[in-house]
N, C-alpha and C positions, 0 to 999 in steps of 0.2 A: 106564600112562599112555596117554592119547590121542593119537594125533598131530595136531598143531596146525593142518595145513594138508591134511586128508585128501582134498580133492576136486581139488586142484591139483598138475599134475606139476612135477618141479622146475623145468622151463624156463618153466612158467605162472608159478609162484612168484617166479622171479627178474624176470620181468618186471612181476608186479606191484608187489613192492620197489622196482624202479627208477623205476615210475610214482609211486607213492607219494611219492618222494624229490623227483623232479621237482615235484609239486604241491607238495611243502613248500616247498621252494624258492622257488616261483613265488608262493605264499601268504604270505611274510614282508612286514613291514613295510618300504618302500624301503630305508631305513637300513640293516637288518639284513641283506636280501637283497643290498645292494651289499658288504657287508663279506664275505658267503660268497660273492658271485662274485670277489671279489677274492682269497680264497683259493683257490677252485677255479682262479683265473689263475696263482696262485704255485705251484700243484702241476701247469702244463704242460698246463691244458684251456682252449680257447676257450669263455667263457662263453656268448656268443652263439650258437655252434654248438650248446653243449650244451643251452639252454633252448630253441632251434629243433627238436632232434631228439626225434621221439618212441622212437626205441629206441638210447641212447647205449651204447656200447662198453662189456663190464664194467670195463674199467679208468677209464673216464669216470665211471661210475656209483659205484664203490668212492672214487673222489677225490671225489665229489659228497658221499657219505655221510662222509667225512672231515671237509669243509668246513663241512657242516653241524653236525657234533658240535662243531669247533673255535669255531664261531660261537656255538654256546649254552654255549661255555666249559666242556664234560663235564671230569670229572676223570681218566677213563680212558678209553680205547678198547681193545677187544678184537677181533683179527682172527683167525678160527678157521681161514681155509684151510691145509690142508696139515697140519693138526693130527691124530694119530689121535685115535679116539673110542672 
């Protein structure tokens, strides 16, 4: 099976994923974006700082991903960090 991101380094791939998450949050309808940002705040991240940042920390980006998923009412979230592959 071909690699999904063959032309991007690991760091570039992470930066691209973070940029997509930020764009996704910014592009939500106002009420939905407000709900996601409330979840981000509940997870301990300053929403204004997060949206103003071009490169949030990995922890902030992870929490944004969690908030986006919860805002969409996902059934399950899987975090693969630290799992043997």
